C-alpha positions in Angstrom: -139.2 62.9 141.1 -141.3 62.9 137.4 -138.9 59.8 136.0 -140.4 57.7 139.8 -144.1 59.1 139.0 -143.8 57.8 135.3 -142.0 54.9 136.0 -145.1 54.0 138.8 -148.0 54.9 136.2 -146.0 52.6 134.3 -146.1 49.5 137.0 -149.7 50.6 137.3 -150.3 50.0 133.8 -148.8 46.7 133.6 -150.5 45.5 136.4 -154.2 46.8 135.3 -153.0 44.6 132.1 -152.3 41.7 133.7 -155.6 42.0 135.8 -157.7 42.6 133.0 -156.3 39.4 131.3 -156.4 37.4 134.2 -160.5 38.4 134.1 -160.9 37.2 130.7 -164.1 34.7 130.4 -162.8 31.5 128.9 -164.5 28.3 127.9 -163.7 27.0 131.2 -166.4 29.0 133.0 -169.5 27.4 132.2 -170.5 29.3 129.5 -172.8 26.9 127.8 -175.9 24.8 129.3 -176.0 20.7 129.9 -179.5 21.3 127.9 -177.5 23.1 124.6 -174.9 19.9 124.9 -177.8 17.2 124.8 -179.0 19.5 121.9 -176.2 19.3 120.3 -175.1 15.3 120.7 -177.7 14.3 117.8 -176.8 17.4 115.3 -172.7 16.6 115.8 -173.6 12.7 115.6 -175.8 12.9 112.5 -173.7 15.9 110.9 -170.4 16.6 111.8 -169.1 12.8 113.4 -168.7 11.2 109.7 -165.7 13.8 109.1 -164.8 14.6 112.4 -163.8 12.5 115.5 -163.6 14.5 118.9 -159.7 14.2 118.9 -160.1 17.0 115.4 -161.6 19.3 117.9 -159.0 19.1 120.7 -156.3 20.1 117.7 -158.7 22.9 116.7 -159.4 24.5 119.9 -155.3 24.2 120.3 -155.2 26.4 117.1 -157.7 28.9 118.5 -156.3 29.1 121.5 -156.8 32.7 123.3 -159.1 33.6 120.0 -163.3 34.5 121.2 -165.4 31.8 120.9 -167.5 33.7 118.6 -165.4 33.7 115.9 -165.1 29.8 115.8 -168.6 29.6 115.7 -168.8 32.0 112.8 -165.8 29.8 111.2 -168.1 26.5 111.5 -171.1 28.3 110.5 -169.7 29.5 107.2 -167.7 26.3 106.2 -169.5 23.5 107.8 -171.3 20.9 107.3 -168.1 21.2 103.7 -170.8 19.6 101.6 -173.8 22.3 102.4 -171.8 25.3 104.9 -174.4 27.4 106.5 -177.2 24.9 106.3 -177.7 24.4 110.0 -179.8 26.4 112.4 -178.0 29.4 114.3 -178.8 27.5 118.0 -178.1 24.2 116.2 -174.2 25.5 115.5 -173.9 26.8 119.1 -175.5 23.7 120.5 -172.8 21.4 118.4 -170.0 24.4 119.8 -171.7 23.5 123.6 -171.1 19.8 122.8 -168.2 19.9 121.7 -166.7 22.0 124.9 -168.0 19.4 126.8 -166.6 16.5 125.2 -163.4 18.1 125.5 -164.0 18.5 129.3 -165.1 21.8 129.4 -168.0 22.2 132.5 -171.7 23.2 131.3 -172.9 26.2 133.3 -176.3 28.2 134.3 -176.4 30.5 131.2 -176.9 29.6 127.5 -174.1 30.2 124.9 -175.7 32.9 122.7 -173.7 34.3 119.7 -176.0 37.5 120.0 -174.7 38.2 123.5 -171.4 38.0 125.1 -170.1 34.8 123.1 -167.2 37.5 121.6 -166.2 37.9 125.3 -165.6 34.0 125.9 -162.4 33.0 124.8 -161.0 29.5 123.7 -158.3 28.4 125.9 -156.4 25.0 125.2 -158.3 21.6 126.5 
């Protein structure tokens, strides 16, 4: 009887873990707004495009698969642009991330992407 109870608990734990993963928020869930995409395009065009085309970002997102979007934002903020890392405003980095995601086919939503509010809970998935 104890073995059956232990086995039942193990199955419930596994099912709970699968449900939790299924409920994980991703970049497919409309985690940025169209206004952020529109604001990010001119920044991308003037600062990022000279070194990075959209194919670069498709490969980059693949390498960040299942990682929190905040980690990518922090990495970009700390290393880009290569000749002057950290030189953009926080909102400009956020808008550029929104633009890149939109260009990779991810949908805009109703809530703005915000590194101080839940971006650590949004996971990157492959385009």
